[in-house]
N, C-alpha and C positions, 0 to 999 in steps of 0.2 A: 257700629252695631248699636241699635237702640235697646236700652235696658228697660224692659217693661216689668212692672210690679202690679200684681192683682191683690186686692184686699176686699174684705166684707163677707167672706164665707163664714159658715158656722152651722150650728145645729138648730133646726127649726121644725115645728110641728106641721103636719099636712094642712094645707090651706093658708099657711103663713107666708110671709114675704121676706126677701132679702134684697139688698142692693149691692152689687159688686162694682168695684172701681178698677180701672186700668189706667196707669199713669207711667210716665217716664220722667224721672227727676231731671230738672234742668232743661227740659224740652217740651214743646207743645206738639200736639198730635194732628194738627190741621192738615199736614201734607200726607197723612197716612190713612189708608183705608184700614179699619179695625174690625176684626172678626172675633167672636166669642166661640170657643169650642168647649166641649165637656167630654170627659171620659169616665164611664162607669166601670166598676170592677169587672174584668174579663171581657170588656167591650172595646171596640175601636173608638178613636176620637170622632166626635160628631160635631159638625158646625151647627150652632144653634142660632146665631145671629150675626149680622154684619152691617156696618155703616160706612158709606163711601166717603172718600176725601173730596170728591168733586162737588156733589150737590146734597150730600147728607141722606141719600136714599138708603132705606133700611130693608133688610131681608130677614126672614125668620124661617126656621124649620117648622114643618107641620106639627111636630111634637110640642112646640112651645108657643106657637102662634096664638095670639089673643091673651096670653098670660105674661109674656116677657116683653120688655121694651128696652131698646138700646138707644142711647142718646149721647151727645157731646156736651161737656161743660162749655159754658159760654166763652170762657177764656182759652179753650182748647187744651187745658192742662190735663184733662181726664176724659175717659169714655166710661159710661155707666151701663150696667145691665140691671134693670129693675125686674125682679122676679116675683110675681104674685101667684096666688093660688097654687102654691108648690105641692108637688106630689112626691111620693116616695121614689118613683122612677126618675125624678130629677136629681137624685143623689149622684155625686161624682166629683171629680176634680175639674174645676173650671179654669180655662186658660184664655187669655187674650193674645191676639196675634196681630202684628202690624205689617202692612205691605205698602211699598211705594207703587201704588196702582190707583186707578181712578174709579174702578167699579168692584163689585163683589163677584163678578163673573169668573168662574174657574178658568176660562181661557186666558186670563191674565197671569196665570201661574201661581206658584206657591207663595205663602207669606214669608216674609224675610226674618222677622224677629218674634220671639215668643217669651211670655212670662213664665214663672215657675209654677203657677197654679195656686188656687185656693180651694179648700175642701168645702163642699156643700153637702150636708146630710139632712135629709127630710125623713123624720121618723117620729112616731108617737112615744 
């Protein structure tokens, strides 16, 4: 089992930015497709972004497209989620998830490993 750890969450004003990190101590993530999910209070988890293990293709939900960017560290030690122009509705717990899969397509099944999450709060 891959032990994932998210970091970088915090309190930020609307319009601000945060960068979340997802890493597995002692392992690289190059063989894993990594997805970012978030869960707002009273809501189901929502996949907001994904980056593939195969060719680095990225996907974004409509709610974050144009504001969030997912990327891999050049050493494959971490995957980042750069969040810009944050809105109050972006508030929630953000999780990274890893899957031994080549694409972000749901036909490849569920993700295998999840981190514990990091809180992001966007508020004035």
